[in-house]
C-alpha positions in Angstrom: 149.1 -59.3 174.2 150.7 -60.0 170.7 149.9 -58.3 167.2 148.5 -61.8 166.2 146.5 -62.1 169.1 144.8 -58.4 168.8 144.5 -59.2 165.0 142.4 -62.4 165.8 140.4 -60.4 168.6 139.2 -57.5 165.8 138.5 -60.0 163.6 136.4 -62.2 165.7 134.7 -58.6 167.3 133.9 -57.9 163.4 133.0 -61.6 162.2 131.0 -62.7 165.6 127.5 -60.6 165.3 127.3 -61.6 161.5 127.7 -65.2 162.1 124.8 -64.8 165.3 122.4 -62.9 163.1 122.6 -66.2 160.8 121.7 -68.4 163.7 125.2 -69.9 164.1 128.0 -69.7 166.9 131.6 -69.2 166.0 133.6 -71.5 167.7 137.0 -70.5 166.4 138.9 -68.1 164.6 142.8 -69.0 163.1 145.3 -67.3 161.0 147.9 -69.6 159.4 150.3 -68.9 157.3 152.8 -65.3 156.8 154.3 -63.9 154.5 152.4 -64.0 151.4 148.5 -65.0 151.2 147.5 -66.8 154.8 144.2 -68.7 155.4 141.7 -67.0 157.8 140.1 -70.2 159.1 136.4 -68.9 160.9 135.2 -72.3 162.5 131.2 -72.3 163.2 128.8 -74.7 164.9 125.3 -74.8 165.9 123.0 -77.2 167.7 122.3 -79.9 165.2 125.0 -79.5 163.0 126.3 -77.2 160.3 125.1 -77.8 156.8 126.6 -76.4 153.4 124.2 -73.8 153.2 125.5 -72.6 156.1 128.9 -72.5 155.2 127.9 -70.9 152.2 125.8 -68.1 154.1 128.8 -67.4 156.3 131.5 -67.4 153.5 129.1 -65.1 151.7 128.9 -62.0 154.7 132.2 -62.3 155.7 133.8 -62.0 152.4 133.0 -58.3 152.0 133.4 -57.0 155.5 136.6 -59.0 155.7 137.7 -57.3 152.7 137.3 -53.9 154.2 139.0 -54.6 157.4 142.1 -53.1 157.9 143.1 -55.5 160.8 143.9 -58.1 158.1 145.8 -56.5 155.8 147.1 -58.0 153.0 145.6 -61.0 150.6 143.9 -64.0 152.7 142.1 -67.1 151.9 138.8 -67.3 153.6 138.2 -71.0 155.0 134.8 -71.6 156.8 133.8 -74.8 158.5 132.4 -76.8 160.9 134.5 -78.2 163.9 133.7 -81.5 162.9 133.2 -84.7 165.1 137.1 -84.7 166.5 137.0 -81.0 167.4 140.0 -79.1 168.4 140.0 -77.6 172.2 141.9 -74.4 172.1 139.9 -72.7 174.5 138.2 -73.0 178.1 134.7 -72.4 176.1 135.8 -75.6 173.9 136.9 -77.9 177.4 133.4 -77.2 178.7 131.9 -78.3 175.7 133.4 -81.2 175.5 132.7 -82.8 178.9 132.4 -86.1 179.4 133.7 -86.7 175.8 136.7 -88.7 175.1 139.9 -86.8 174.3 143.3 -87.0 173.2 145.8 -84.6 174.5 149.0 -83.7 174.0 150.9 -82.3 176.8 154.7 -81.0 177.4 156.4 -82.7 180.4 160.0 -82.5 181.7 160.7 -85.4 179.4 159.0 -83.9 176.3 155.6 -84.7 175.6 153.1 -87.2 176.6 149.7 -87.9 175.0 146.4 -88.7 177.4 143.5 -90.1 176.2 140.6 -90.9 178.6 136.8 -88.5 179.5 137.2 -84.9 180.1 135.2 -84.9 183.0 135.9 -81.2 184.7 137.1 -78.1 183.0 137.6 -74.7 184.6 139.3 -71.5 183.3 142.9 -72.9 184.6 142.6 -76.7 183.0 140.9 -79.8 182.8 140.5 -83.3 184.3 140.6 -86.7 182.2 139.9 -89.5 183.7 141.7 -92.9 182.0 141.0 -96.5 183.8 139.6 -94.8 186.9 142.5 -92.8 187.3 141.9 -88.8 187.4 144.8 -86.3 186.0 144.6 -82.8 186.1 146.3 -81.0 183.4 146.9 -77.1 183.1 145.8 -75.4 179.6 149.3 -73.9 179.6 150.9 -77.2 179.7 148.7 -78.7 176.7 150.3 -78.1 173.3 147.1 -80.4 171.2 144.1 -81.6 172.0 140.7 -82.6 170.7 137.6 -84.8 171.2 138.0 -88.1 169.6 135.1 -89.8 167.8 134.1 -93.4 169.1 132.0 -95.8 166.8 128.8 -97.4 168.9 128.9 -97.7 172.4 132.0 -98.9 174.3 131.4 -102.7 175.5 130.9 -103.9 178.7 134.1 -105.1 180.6 134.3 -109.3 179.5 132.4 -108.7 176.6 133.3 -108.6 173.0 132.3 -105.2 171.0 129.4 -105.6 168.4 131.5 -105.5 165.8 133.4 -108.4 167.1 130.3 -110.3 168.2 128.8 -109.9 164.2 132.2 -110.9 162.6 132.4 -114.0 164.5 128.6 -114.9 164.1 129.1 -114.3 160.3 132.4 -116.6 160.6 130.1 -119.2 162.7 127.3 -119.1 160.1 129.6 -119.1 157.1 131.8 -122.6 158.3 128.5 -124.4 159.0 127.0 -123.4 155.7 130.4 -125.0 154.0 130.1 -128.0 155.9 126.4 -128.7 155.1 
């Protein structure tokens, strides 16, 4: 285990009970930067979403704990946020939580990298399965360099139909042209 991983695990052990005590879930922890000031990004979640009050409460509770924590020497900037609608996927738990969601995954291949865009249909501790245009691709986590959920506006149109946005625009154009000719 790398020293950075051990440090993250120690921080996770210190902050997870505090976050749970506030009725929230710890989604992820990242420590970025080196040398001078680093950024400790703590991402929290809960059913129904996270509001500014929850972020403020977590920041207020974690600051003194992290200031006294010897696993995080030097100066750092604490950043507390929600995962948002387009969530980063890094752990098997993240992938399990994103089942049936549209995802974009960057995968290492023999030729370089490739982007896979589709619906995450299965996941386990080793990898996930993405469905794209009826085809399924199994991807090992160790081959993934970047992954996130993709937010899509409204329901997808059925094959052969225009999307609601395009239909509304076409309808507005038709009304405008009828009004102009009247």
